[in-house]
Every structure is written in C-alpha cells, then in structure tokens.
C-alpha positions, 0 to 999 in steps of 0.5 A: 535478756528476759527475766522469769515471771515470778509468782507462778510455779509449775510444780504439783504438790505431792499427795500424802502417802497411801500407807496411812489409811487416815490420809485416804479421804484427803488423798482421794479428795485431792485426786478428785480436784486435780485429776481429770482422768481419775474424776472421769473414770470414777464417774464412769465407774459409778454410773456404769455400776448403777446402770448394771445394778438396775438392769440386773435387778430388773432382769432378775425380777423379770426372770423370777416372774417368768419362771413362776408364771411358766411353772404355774401354767404348767401346773394348771395344765397338769392338774387339769389333765389329771382331774379330767382323767379322774372325772372320766373314771368317776363318770364311768362308774355311774351304774355302781351303787354299792359302797364297796364298789364306789370305794374301789372306783375312788381307789382307781381315781387315785391311781389315775391321778398318780398316772396322769399328773406329776403331783406327789401330794393329793387329797380329796374331801367330800362336800356336804353332809355324810352319805352312806354310799359315798367313798371315803376321803383320801390324802397322800400326806397328813401334813399336806391337809394342814397346808391347805388354807380355809380360804382355798377350800371355800373358793373350791366349794363355791365353784364347781367348774373352775380351777383355784390355785394358791402358793403354799409351803409344801411339807417334805419327808424330812420335816422341812418345807419347800415352795409350791403351788396347790391346785383345787377343783371339784370332782363329782361322783354322779348321784352320790356326792361332790369332792374337793380335789387338791393337787400340790406341786413343788417349785424347788427347782425354780429357786435353783434356776433363779439363783443360777440366773442371778449369779450369772447376771451379777458376774456378767454385770461386774465384768461389764463394769470392769471392762467399761472402766478399763476401756474408759481408762484406756481412752481417757489416757490417750486423751488426757496425757496430751492435756496433762502435757499441755497443762505442764507446758503452759505452767512452765511457760507462765513461770518464764520458761519461754523455750518449752514446747508441746510434742506433736504426734499425728494429725488429729485434733490434739496434734492441731491443738499442740501445733496451735499452742506451739505457734502461740508460745512462739508468738508470745516469746517473740513479743516478750523478747521485743518488749524486753529489747524495747525496755532495754533500749528505753532504759539505756535512752533514759540513762544516757540522756540523764547522764548527758544532761548533767553536764549542761545542767551543772553549767545552767545551775551555776549560772542560775545561782549566780544570777539569783544571787545578784537579783537584788540589783535587777528590776522587780520583773527580772528579779522574779524571773531569776528566782523562778529560773533558779527554782525550776533549775533545782526542780529539773535537777531533782527530776534528773536525779530521780530519772537516773535512780529509776534507770538504775532500778530498771537496769538492776544495778542498785547496790545497798550500803548497809550500816547499823542505824536506829530507825527512831533516830533517823525519823527524828532527824528527818522530822527536824529537817522538815520542821520549817516546811511543816510550819509553812503548811500549818502541820504539827508533826508528832513522833510516837516511838515505842520501839525501833531504837536498836540499830538495824542494818539498812542503807540510811541514805535510801531509808532517809529518802523514803521517810522524807518522801512520805513525810513530804506527801503527808505535809502537802496533802495533810490539810494543815492537820496533825501528822503522826510518825510512828516507829515500832519494832518486834523480833522480826522487823522494824517499821515506820508509819506516816499518818495524815488526816487529810482528804484521803484517796479512793480505792482505785487511787490507792491501787495506783499510788506507786505508779510513775508520774501518777497523781490522784488529782492531776489539776492540783499543783505540787507545792513542794516540787515533787517529780511524781517518781518519789513513791515509785523510788520509795517502793523500790528502796523498800523492796531492795531492803527485803521489806515492803511499803504499803498504804491505807487511805479512805476519803475523809479519814486521811492516809497511812503509809507503813514502811517495814524492814526486816531485822535480818537480810532475809524476807519479812516473816510475820505481820508488821509491828505497825498495823496498816489500818489505823482503825477508828482514830481521829484528830481528837485522839492525836491532840492528846499526844502533845507536841513533838519533843527531841528524843534524848537517848544516851549511848547504851550497850546492846543489853540496854538498847534491847531493854529500851526497845522493850519498854518503848517510849513516846515523844 
C-alpha cells in the first residue's frame, strides 16, 4: 500500500480578518503573492486608470484650447465687422468740419458698433495731441478703461491696419471679473485724428462648456475603468478557476492523494490541459504502485532470505566454532584458514542480523521496549566495553557528561547499538587521536555526541553518510567488521524514538555525530543540548580533559537526580 508523501501540504494559510484596518497592508501583500486573479485585475485596473487619466487630461486640454481658439476667431471676426462699419461711417463724414457735427458722427459710430458687434464694452481714445475739432473719447464702462494694458495700447498705436487682441479679466456690474478678450484697432477720422478702438468680449460661457465636457469625460473614464476591470475579472475568472483547481489538485497529489483528478469541461485548451494532467496523474499513480509493490517484494525477499539463512548459518557457525577451537592441532595454514572462516562467519552473521533489522524497518514492524535509562551511564558502559578496541587503535576515549544522568524512557538495547556504532566508527577513522563522548541534557531532550579528530569528510560525503552500504573511501577496508548498514540502522533507531541523528564533518578537523532524544514521547522541541558544529576546537584543548575515569554516581531519589543534572559533571 502506498504511503502518503510527507512534508507537502495542500492547505492554504487563511488571511487575517479584514475588520482590523491595521491588517490590511499585510492581507493585500498576501493576496498579491498568492492570487493571480487579484494581481492581474489590480494591474489591469491600474494601467487602465492611468491610460484613461492621460486620455482625459489630453482631451480636456485639447478641447479647452479648441474652445478658446474658436471663440477668439469669432471675436476677431465680430470686432473686424464692427470696426469696418464704424470706419465706413467715419469716412462718410469727411465733408464735416464742425466739431458739433463730428461729435454727432462719433455718437453715430457708437451706435453702429453696438449694432454691428456683440461687444458690450467699447472704448475709443484719440491718438496724438489734442485737436479743436476732434470728437471726444468715449467708453462704455470706466472700469473697462483700467483693464486695458499699456502694452496693448502701444501695440495698437504702432499699427494702423492690424488687429491686436489680449486676454483680460473683464469687470462685471456686480464688481467681479470674468475671463474675456479685448480687441484693439485704429479708427481714423479723415483730416482730424486717429483713435484707438477697443472692443471687449466675455468668455463666461466657455468655462461652463469646458466644465461640462471635462465632467463628462471623467464620468465616462471612470465608467470605462470599472467596465474594463469587470470584463477582466470575468475573463480571468473563467481562466484562473481551472488553474486554481489544477494547483489544488497538484498539491493534493504531491501530498500523497494519488486518486485526485481534475474535472474536464469542454474541448478548449484548458480541457486539453486537464486531460493531460489526469493522464500524468494516472501514470504517476501506476508507477508509484508498481514501485511500492516492487519494494514490498524486495522487502519480503530480504526478510525471507534472511530467515531462511539463519538455520544453515547456525549450523555453519557451530561447525566453524568447533574447527576454530581445534585449530592448534592443525598445521599453520589450516589453522589460519580455520581462523579466517570463523571471523567471516561472525561477520556474515552480523550482516544477516542487520539485514533482518533493515527489513523490519522497511516493513514498519519495529517496536520499542521502553525503559527508564540514564544516557550517561549507558555511554559509560559502551565505552568500557570498547576499551580494548580503542587501545588496539591507539585512541583515548574521553567521556564528558555535564548532564544526562536522570533516567529517560528509551529502548536501551537500540540506543546502546547506536552509541556502539558511532564510537566504533570514531575509533576506526579517528587516526589514533583522542575521541570525546559528550552527554548533556536540557528540559526537552537528552543528547550524546561522539567527536573524533580524524581526516573528516567532504560535504557531498556528509550528505550520503547514512545511505546503505555507502563508504566515503571504497578502497579502504573495514578493520572492525562493519557491514555498511550501521549508520542507516542508527538513524532509524533515532527516528523511532522521535529523535534525530545528525553529523558534522570537515576535512582535516574530524567528525562529530550528535544523537538527540526527547524526554517525552512527543517530537523534539527546541535545539539539541549539544551543538552539532563543535566550533574552533582542537586536540590540544582535548588534552586538558585528562583520561577517562569511571563515573561514580550513588543511588539518588528524583530530587537529587535533578540536582546532579543541573550541576553537571565531567569524567
């Protein structure tokens, strides 16, 4: 049966409530990261709004300029028509020389201007020195005269046959001002004098028209942004919904739910994607089931072969022991052969035991036999049992135990096997240098570290150190009869206790294994009492620890055991 794949979850983390406005930035940022639909709609909304704003501003400016130009051209035409009629009236009075008659003609000019032009503000000023018969100046509004700039008057005086215009603030009857245009041009009273003629036109209706056009543009622009955003949401919903279903289904598939499939609707590209995804899921499911069945067959094969080999191996072991006991009666070559046969049978028996243990782990049939055990005392027993092997390799094993004396529920047989394996590897690869076994504890866990100062390993070798039958240097022979399965079994024993077995190694600085076991039956919480990286230590620092001495701990009650664990100790 296929086991679910751990380490992958298909659930999505819910967002913080929107009622708290202080959580809005975080929620929006989370939506931006997780939601393709939200991100696309927000980008579409922003770019559409920017495009509409640019278009509306450009159109408003263009319309404003067009309105002004149109009104200006209309004003100039109207002013030209009025001034031409006034000049015609003046030309018809060339025979007049009496001042009273000329004044009457000027009054007639004002009437003509009022009739021929739409301007409500008019003014005429004589150019040059006073003349006895010249008509008097006139203005329809005294405030209008103040609105005419001196630069405009100079431009009118300088050109006798050209219109000059200027934008001004026209005074009104209530004392306020409105935007307007004043047009200036010369009038000539034949034989008498020349006059500056000014006609003013208000642009009050232009801002109202422009305001109406701009408001219409903004309303249409906002409506267009909302419409495009709605269309984008509708289109994206039809596309992202299948994508979201595919994401959820793939997450469930990665989490081990091999039976999930995508719903297929229609015959478009998304339907093709759904059918391809389902075909891929079917293929993955069938391959995983085949691999699971093959793994089960392999496990059964290893277990059955191991069990079947135990009976003939027992017979061979008894015969080898009997022959080895009588080897002194044989010739030297036969005696050496008997000794080699006995050693290899022992190694074969160890390998068979390890294979049986591995098959139990693969089958998930391993059971712990928990006992309250002191990890420090267990480490001392293992060191004592391997003292002869350490002496043969010239290694001095030191035990440093600041903690770990209080009993913890563990399977002492399996933990002892882990410690023996770690210490055996340290002795074999320690190059005859000191080996430090450290035991310590905290409120959550107990830990044991085995530190050697041998050659060490490369980083890629460290990553494979727990693989079955793997060796860092295949050309190196095992001097203590290892099978290549010890570290793999040790890792399984650690995980079976809910703990962990980690390794640190560096070329030229040696290796450090740390076994960490939880005090309770739950998973590990917090860091290990022993750091994995030993830092900048050296053999010279180890020399200060002295030789290993037996740990003398009297029977204590629970309170005294805790006090001893707090104070710690070293031997």
